[in-house]
N, C-alpha and C positions, 0 to 999 in steps of 0.2 A: 480319265476321271471316273471314279466309281459311281455307280448308280444302284440304288435300292428300289425295286419295283414290288409293290404290294397290291393286291386286289382283294377287296373285302365286300361281301354281299351283306346288305342291311335291309331287313324286311320293313321298310318305311319309305314314304315318298321322297323323291329326290330333292325337292326344295328344303325339306326338314333336315336331311342329311348334309346338304350344302351349308345350311345356316349353323348347324351344330359344329361343323368343321371350322367355322369362322369364329366360334365362341371362345373369347379369352377366358371366361369363367370356367367352361367345361375343360379347356386345356389345362388350367391351373389345377383342377380336381384330378384330372387323369395323371398328372405328373407330380402329385403331392409327395410321392416317395423321394423326389429329388429336391424338395423344398422349393420348387419353381414358383416364382412370383413375377408378375408384370410390374416393372419399376419405372417405365417411361412410355410415352406415346399413348396409344390406346391400351388402357389397363383394365377395362371391363366391357362387357357387352359384345357386340359383333364387329369385327374389324372389317373395314371397307377398302376399296381400291385406293392406292397411293397413300394409305395410312401406314404408320410404323408402330411396332411394339418392341420394347426392350425387356428381355427376359433375364432374370438372375436365378441361377440354380447351382446346385453342387453335382457335378459330373466328374467321374474319374478321380475322386478325391480332392477336387479343387472347385472353389466357387468361380463360376464362369458367367460372363455377360455376353448376350447375343442380341443384337438389334437387327430386326428384319423388317422389310417393307413389302406390301402387297403391290406388285408391279403390273399385274394383269388380273381382270376379273370379268367373266361373262356369266352372269347369274342365269340359271343355277347350274351351269355346265362346267365351269372351271375357274380356278384362281391359282395364282402363282405368288409365292412369297420368296424373297431373295435376301440373303445376308447382306446388311449394310456395314455392320461392324461385328467382329468376333474372332474366335480362335482359328477358324478355317481359312484357307486361301480364298475359297469361294463355297457358296452353298446356294442351291436353288431347289425349291420343293414345289413341283406341279401337282395339283389336286384336281382330278378329273371325276366327273359324276355322270353315270349313264342310267337312265330309267330302263328297268327290265321287268319282266313278269314278276309280280308280287314284291317288287322292292327296287333297290338301287345298287349298282356297282360303284363302289368308291375305289378309285385307282390312284395310287400315289407313285410318283417318281421323285426320289430324292437324289440330286446330283450334288456331289461335293468333292472338294479338292483339299488335300492336307498340305500343310506347310512342312518344312524340315526335310524336303527331298527324299532321299532313300530311307532314312529313318522313319519319316512320316508314312511312307508307303508300307513299311514293315508293320508299324503300329496298326495301320488300317487293316491290313491282310490278316493279322493274327488276333485282333481285338475289336477295333473300332466299328468295322462294318457290322459284326454281330450285335454290338451294343446299340448302335443306332437302329438296326432292324427290330430289336426287342422294344426299344422306345416307341417306334412307330406302331408296332403291333399292340402295345399297351394303350396308346392313344386311340387306335382304331377300334379296339375292344370297348373302350369307354364310349366312344360315339355310337357304336352299334347298340350297346346296352341301353343307353339313354334314348336313342331314336326309336327303339322297339318296345319301349314302355312309356308310361306317362311322365317319366322323368324329364323328357325334352321340354315340357312346359316351364320348368325352372330356369331354363337357359334361353329360350326363344319365344316363350309364351306370348 
C-alpha cells in the first residue's frame, strides 16, 4: 500500500494549525483549481470526530466524488480521515501535529490503495503518487500561509 509522508513546519501555535487543517472552508479555497466543493455531510466550518464530508471535484480529467469520515481525533495532536466511498480501494489520511520551538510540525501520512490490480499499480507508480503529493503540498502551503498571517481569523476566528 503506497504511503505519502510530508512534514511541514508552520510558524504558528499547534491549536491554530490543527483547527485550520480541519477547516472545510480553507480546504475548498486551497483546492479551488480542481473546482472542489463540499456537497454532503459537514460542508462548512470545522469538521469533528465521527463526522463525514463528501467532496466533488475534477481530478485527472473526470468529476469525482469522495466521501470521508473522521474516524479518530485527539485535539490538538492528531486526527484521521478515512474514505467511506470513492474511487480508491482504500484511503486513510493521518494528520499529526507537534509543538516545536517557534511553531508546529504538521505531519501527514496518506495511505491509499488503488483498484484495478496491476494497471492501478502502474498508474500509481508513474503518475498518481506524484499527483497526490502535489495536492497535499498545495493544501499544506495554504494552511501554512493562512496560519502564519491574520488570514486564519477568517476560518477559525
